[in-house]
N, C-alpha and C positions, 0 to 999 in steps of 0.2 A: 552512468553517463558515457554510455558506449558510443555516443555522437561525438564526443569532444575530440577535438583535432580533425574531425570531417570536413572535407572540402565541399562547398555547396556551389553548383553551377560553375565549377571550375575557377572561382574566384574568392568565395568567402569562406575562410576557415573558421570553424566554431571553437572558441577558446574558453568560455566559462559560462555556465547556464546562471541567469541572474532572477529568472521568475518563472512560474509556472502556473497554469490555470486549467480548467476543465477542457478547454479547447486546444490550447498551444503552450508552448514553451519559449520564453525569450532568452536569445544568448548574446553575449558579447563576441563578436567575430571580428578577425582581421582581413579587410579589403586588400588583398595582396597586389591587386593592380595599381591601386592609388596609395597604398600604404597607410591606411588609417583604420581606426578602430569605429565599427558600426555595431548597431543592435539589429539582430535577426529575429524576426517572429516565425517560428516554425510551428505549422498545425500538427496535432496529434494524429496517428492513424486511427480511424474510426470505423471498424468492423462491424459495429451494429447499425450502421446507416445503409440504406439502400443506394443504389448509384445515383438516383435523383436526388436524394438528400444529400449525397456528397458533392454532387454538381452544385447544389445550392450553398452549401457550405463553402465551397472554393471561390464560389461567385461573390459572396458575401467579403472573403477576405480581399479579393481583387478590388472590390468596391470599396474597401477600408484605404486600399492605397490610392485609387483614384480621388475618393473624397479629401483625403488629407492632402494630397499633392496639389489641389486645387486651392488651398489656403496657405498664403505665404505670410507668415507673422513670427516674431520672436518667441511667443507664447504658444506656439503649436509645433508639434514634433515634425521635422523635416523627414519626408520619404524620398530616398535615394533611388530605390530599385524595387522590382518585384521580380521574382525568378521562381523557376519550378524545381522541386525536389522530388524525384520519382512521382511526378504528376501532381505533387501537392504545391501550391503556391506558397511562396514565403515572402515575407515583406522585410526590405532593407532599409533602416531609418538610422537617423543620427543617434549617436550614443551620448546620452545625458548622464553624467555621473551624480550620484545621490540617491536619495530613496523617495518613495511616494507618500503623499499624504495619508495614505490608508496605514502605511508602515508607523507614521508618527502618532496616528490616533489608535494604535492597538491598544487593547486591555482597558479600555475607556478614558484614556489620556485626552485633555482637552488642551486648548492653546487660549491665550489672552484674546479679548475681540480686536485689539490693534494687529496683532499677527494674523488672525483670520481674515481681518479687511485686507491685510497685504496680499495673503494667498488669493483672496477673492478678486482683487484688481488683475491679477494675473490671469484668472480663470476667464472673467468677464471681456477681457481684452481678446482673448482667444476666440471666445463664443462670438464676439461682435465681428471679427474677421471671419469665422466660419458662415455666420448667417448673411454676411454681405456676399459671400461667394456662393450663396444660396445652398449651404450645407448644414443639416442638422446633425448633431453629435449622437443623440438619443441613449448615451450610456455615461453621462456626467457624475462622476462619483470619486471619493478621496483615492481608490485605488488607480485612478487614471489620471492623477496629478502628480508630475514629477517636481521634486524640489530639489533644483540643482545648484551648482556653486554660483556664488555671488547673487544669491537670492532670486535666481531665476526660477520661475513658475512656467511649467509646460503641460499643455493639456495634450494627452496622447489616446491611442485605442480607438480611432474612429472605425472600430471594426463593424459597428451596426449602424454608422451613419447613413443618411441617405441623402441624395440631392432632391431638393424641393422639386416636386412634380414627377419625380421618377417613381416606377413601380416599386412595390413593396417585394420582400422575399421571405414572407412569412405566411404560414397557413391560416385559414380562418380559425380564430379562437386562441391561436398562439401570441405569446408576446415575448420579445426577446430583449433583454437587459436586465439590470440588477434591481429587484423588487424594490429595495429600500428606497431608491432614489427615482422611482418612476412616477411621473406626474399623474394627478387623478384622471385626466382626459384619457390618458394611455390605458390605465385600469379599466376605464368605461369602454375601451375598444373604439375611442374617436381618433380622428387623424391628429397626430402630433404637429406642432409648429414651433417657433422660436421660443415662444413662451414655455414650452415644455422643458426646454434645456434650461431655462432660468428657473423652473421649479426645482430642478436637480440641483442647481447651484445653491437654491437655498437649503435644501435637504443637505447638502454638503458642508455649509457654513453652520447649520444646526448643530451637525455633529461635531464640527471643529471646536465649537465654544462649549457644548453640552457633554460631549464625550459619548454620544450615541446618536443612532438615527433618529429622525423626529417621531416616526410611526411603527417602529420595530416591534413586533409581537412575536409570539412562540412559533408559530409557522409562517411560511410566505402566504397562505391564504389569508390568515388572520392580519397580516401587515397590508395586504390588498385592501381588504374590507376597511381597515383603519385609514388608509391613504384616501379611499374614496369617499367616506362619509363621517369619520370621526373628527371633532375639532382638535386643533393643535394643542399640546399641553405647554402650559406656560414655561417660559426658559427661566433660568436662575442665574446664569453665568455670562447671558450674551451682552449685557450692559448696553452700550449705544447701538449695537447691531441688532437689538431685538426687534425695533420696529420694521426694519428692513426685511428681516429674515421671516417674519410674520406675514408680510406683504408678498414676499416671493413665494410662500407657500399657501397661497390664497387658492381654494378650490377651482374657481373660475379663471381661465387663462386672461380673461378681459380685465380682472382686477390686478394683475401682476404689473408691476412697473416695466418700462422698457429697459433694453440693456444700456441705453444712455443714462437714464435715472438711476439705474443700479449702480454703474460705475461712479456717478457725481456722490452717491451717498456712500459708497465705499471709501472714496477719496475724503470725504468730510470726517468719516469714522478714523480712518488712518491718521488724518491731522489732527485729531484730538478735539474735533468739534462734536458736541453731544447734543445740541439743540436746534440743529439746522441742517438743511441741505438734504432731507430724506424725501424719497421719491414721491411724486404723484401720479398715480396711474392714469391714464387716458380714459379708461373706463368707467363704469360706474361705481366701483369700488374704491374710488381714489382715497389716499390717505397723506396726510401732511403732520408735521410736528407743529403744535401750538403751544403758547405759554405765556399769557398775561392773565391777570387776576379778574374775574368775574362771575357773577352768579352765585348760586349757593350749591349744597351737596344734595338737592333734591333729587328725585328720580325723573329722567326725561319722560316726558309723555303720560304723567300720571293724571288722575281724572280732572284736576282742576287745570292743569296744562299752563300754567303761568309762573313767570319768576317772581317770588315773594319780595316785597318790598318793605324796607323800614325795619329790617331785623339786624340785630346784632350778632358777630360771630359768623360762623360759615357752615354751621352744622345743618342737618338735614330739617326740612320742614315737614309738617305733618300732611303730607299729600301733595305738596306743591313742588314744581320743578319746571326746567326748560322744557318745551314741548309744543304741540298743537295748541291752537288758540282755544280759550276756554270752552269746554264743552265739546271739543273735537277730539276725543280720547281714541276714536277708531282711525283718525288720520287718512280719510278717503278710502276705507276698505272696501266699499261698494264697486270702486273700479277695478278691482283685481279680477284677473282672468282665471278661470279653472276653479277647482275645488279642493279640499283635502283628498279625494279619491285620486285626482291626478297627479299630485305630489307623491301619494303613496305609491302609485304604481311606478312613478319615476324612480323613487327610491329603490323599490324592489328590483328594477331593472338593473340599477347600479350594482346592488348586492350580487345579482344573479351574473352579471358580466364580471365582477371582481373575483367571485369564487369560481366561476366556469373557466376563464382563461388561465387562472393560476392552476386550476385543477388538471388543465391539460398539461400544463409544463411540469407538474409535480408527478402525475401518472407516467409521464415519459421517463421520469427518474425512479418509478417503482414506489411512490408515496401517496396512493389513493386514500390511506388509512388517515392521514393528516387533513384531507379535504372533508371527509365524513366527520371527523372529530370537530373539525371548525363549524360544521353546519349544525351539529348538536349544541355546541357551546353559544353560538350565535342565537338559535331558538330561545335557548334557555336565558340568554342576556336581555333579549328583547321582550320577553314576557315576564321578566323578574319582578317579584313582589318587593313593595317598599322595605327598605331596611328598618331594623328594630331600632328605637330611640337609644342612642348611646348615654353612657353616664355623663353627667354634666349638661345634659339637654333635657327639656320637657316638652311635651306636645301639646300645641296650641290647636284649638279647633274654632272654625268659623262657619256657623250653621248658614249663614247667608250666601257665602260663596261656595259652601259645600266641600270644604277642603280641611285637612289638617297636615301640620308639619312641626318638626321639631325646631326649636330655638334653644339657644345657650341660657343656661339658668342665669338669671340677673336682667336678662333683657326683658322688656315690657312693651305690650301692644300700645302704641301711641295714637293710633287712628283705625278706624274702619268705616269704608264706604260700602256702597252696592257693587264697587268693582274691584275694591283693593283694601287689604288689611297690611298695616305697616308696624313693624316693631324696630326698636333702637336700644343700643347697649346704654350702660350707664353714663357714659360721658356724652350721649347725643350725637356723637360724630359718625356711628356706624349705622347704617340703614339697611333693613331687611324688608322688602316688599313682595307680596304675593297677591298678583292681579289676575283678572279674568278679560277677555275679549270676546264678545259674541255679536254677530257670528264669525267665526274664525275664517280667515281667508285660506288662500290655497297653501301657504306656508308662513311661518312666523317672520321669515326674513323680509317678506314685503312690508310687513307691520313695522318692523324694526327700521327699516330704510324711510319710511314715513316719519318715524319720529326722529330719526338721524337729521333729516332735512331741516325739521324745525330747532333740533338741539344747535345745529350750525348757526342758526339765526341769533339764538339766545347766548351762545359761547363762540362767538365768531373767531375769537383770536386764541383760544385755550382748549377748545374741543380737538382730541385726536382719535381716529378709530385704530384700535390694535387689531381687531379680528371682527369679521361678520360672516358666519359660515352657517351653511346648511347641514343638518345633520339629522340624527333620529335619536328619540328617548322612548325607551319601552314600546319599541316598535311603531312609534308614531312620527310623522314629519316633524321636524324641530329646527330651532337656528339657535346659535349662540352669538351674542354681541358683546364685545369686550372694550371698552374705551376709557380715555382719561380726560379730565376737565379741571378747572382751577375755580375753588370756591374764593369767598372773600379774603381768607386768610391763608389758604393751603392748597396745594393740589390733590386731588381725588381719582381714585380708579373705580372703575364699576363693571360688573358683569351680569348681564341678562339671558336667561335661558327661556325660550318660548316654545310650546308644543301644543298641538291640538288633541281633540278627542272625539269620538264617533259623534256626539252629540252636536258638533259644529261648534264648540267652544273651545277657546284657546287659554291656556295657562300660562302665566310669566312668573318666573322666580328670579329677583333682582336682588343684588348686595352691592352697596357702594361704601367705601372706607377710605381714609386718607392714605394716599399712595406710599408714604412712608411706612405704613403699618399693614401693607397689603398682604406681606406674607403670613402675618399673624391671623388675619381675619379671613383670607381665601378660604381656608379649610372648612370654615363654617357653611359656606355656600354648597360645598359638596355634601355635608351632612344634611342639609336642608333638602338639597336635590333628592338625594337618595332614599330620604325618609319621608317624601312629599307623598300624600295620598288624597283621594276623594273619599267624602262621606256620603255622598248622594248617590244612589243607584249602584 
């Protein structure tokens, strides 16, 4: 700490180091002109950088000051001054006593949903002010959230912020920011917008309640890949925040709620409301919280495609459920644009961008081995063979569909059609369905959206989408759809995975169970998915 006590710009005397990162150090300093304590961000010497790279770095720092200074709000750090120290810019900011959210969450610590909602309210207020001023933050994460006295929440470190419409300061293929909290569109190399900051807010809230970032993997490359294409793992501790976080973490920016909608949802959770005030996105992926009794636990969009009548109880029917009109299983698939090949190319492009951009950053830090290792693991993952049938399961074969899949012992096949085989558990409340759609469309997500439109008609007050995301399964275009609805006597939760194959046929793997028992039966879906295999060809 040789700099301690040194005077910067003839005015700011360094008193105590309070933070340090790869690029700079934050000090508590005494402003000897105004007699107040301030925080001073001092850049490290970077001898490995060229003069052009140093100019870029210094301009980023000055841009941080300009961006933050444009935003006047209690939840945004106040910038007092920008000074030079031996040619290096230093940012002088208000000093906020307290720690960061990142400090609080170290070691996997989590906070209750209500407290996460309180912190989120401060963050969304800061982001609304920034976006109104035309400023994108681009590095929203727990380490940049200060938790001050009297419950004050302050968003800081606008170091890679940019003014909307301003030129960027990155090279082609380079990403700047913290990978765990970087929105999918940025991973893909697309232009960020306000929705990108909201995705980062969602990732921060996820970590706050679950104790870990939502897509963290062993390496930065694998994390980028997961952000770009993998579905979100279900939350266990989010409580009433879960629907909001899932919506914020939608892969498509158009499917995320606005800042105003997010704020309303956070206020509802903070106030203890658990069944209302969730956001409805303006785009095609809107979500809402619904909750009245209607219908059955049948699978949406099955072959018969109608709501059964005159049944007692609320268990699954043998092939009936809310969905398209009778005989309309394909849901207008002929109108889809493109084909499986087009989506496969798009998915490959996403993977290439995710791996390529992070590879650039990692090789800058001398870690190309991690990028190579990721490529090998990814190739193995995408071409992986079905898992063996585990103990407690048996293999069910269906010659008509040309498939085989594991089911728990004690479950029985309740119906078979030319398009679907259905299995149920001994209680009749758990329903597993394996179906096919031919010809397959460009991506199963379009098929799911067709079914969802009809599901909303049949379950107008109780259907709620939890997520609908494009992904890949064994190297093929895929989509996962998860939702809840209310049967005649209880709420149900369901998950559906759709994926295509080279012959132009789509396979769907579906599981529904009472919501109260979801954690008990959800693992069965993973076993069926991992053990699924085709028996023809």
